[in-house]
N, C-alpha and C positions, 0 to 999 in steps of 0.2 A: 383587531384582536392580534396580540403578539404571538408569533410562532415560536414554540419552544425549540431551543437548539438541541440537536441530536448529539448524544455523547460521542466523542471522537472514536472510541473503540468500536462502538456499534456502527458508526458511519463508515469507517475504513473496512470493517468486516463485510458489511453489505456491499459496498462499492466493488470489492475484490471478489465477492462470492465465496468468502472463506468462513468457516466456523470459528468460534473463539479458540478452539483447540488448534486448528490449522494456523490461524493467525499467530497464536502464541508460539508455535513451533518455528515460524518464520522469523519472529523478532526476539526470541529467547525469553519469553514470559510463559507462565503456566496459565492454563485455561481458567483455573480458579481465581487467579490474580486479576485476569481480565474481567471475568464475571463480577467479581467483588467491586472493581472499579466502576462498572456500569451500574450495578445495583445501588451503590452508595452515591452515585452521580459525582464522583471525584476522579481526578486524574493527577498523578504526580508529574512534575515538570520533566522528569526523566522519561516516563512512558510517553508523554506528549511528544517529546523530541524524537524518540525512537520511531513513533508512528509517522511523524512528519518526514523523517529521513527515509523510512521504508517506502512511503508513497513517492518521494522524490527519486529514489533509486529505480523504482518500477517505471516511472515516466522516462527516466534517462535510458533505461534498457530498451524501451519501446522506440525511442528516437534513434538509438544506436542500430537497432534492427532495421529501421527504415533506411538509414544511411547505408548499411550493408547491402540492402536490396537495390538501392540506386547504384552503388558501386558495381554490383553484379550485372545490372542491365547495361551500364556503360561499358564494362569490360567485354560483355558479349557483343555489343554493338561495334566496338573497336576491333574485335577479332575478325569481323567479316570483311 
């Protein structure tokens, strides 16, 4: 049995724990636009790219935070 692919808006919203309204505010889209995209099971190439870049940005921010934590630990260690 083939598994149906989850709509990208729905997937991103769920992964990030955001409502469509909150996600829309983050990426510059209206809640109604996101809901319409999900209900019609369509997605514009622009919206798809925005969501991909948003996910990438969040991942890079997490990596940057990890790097900053390592730098802080090293700095603390070297100060002793």
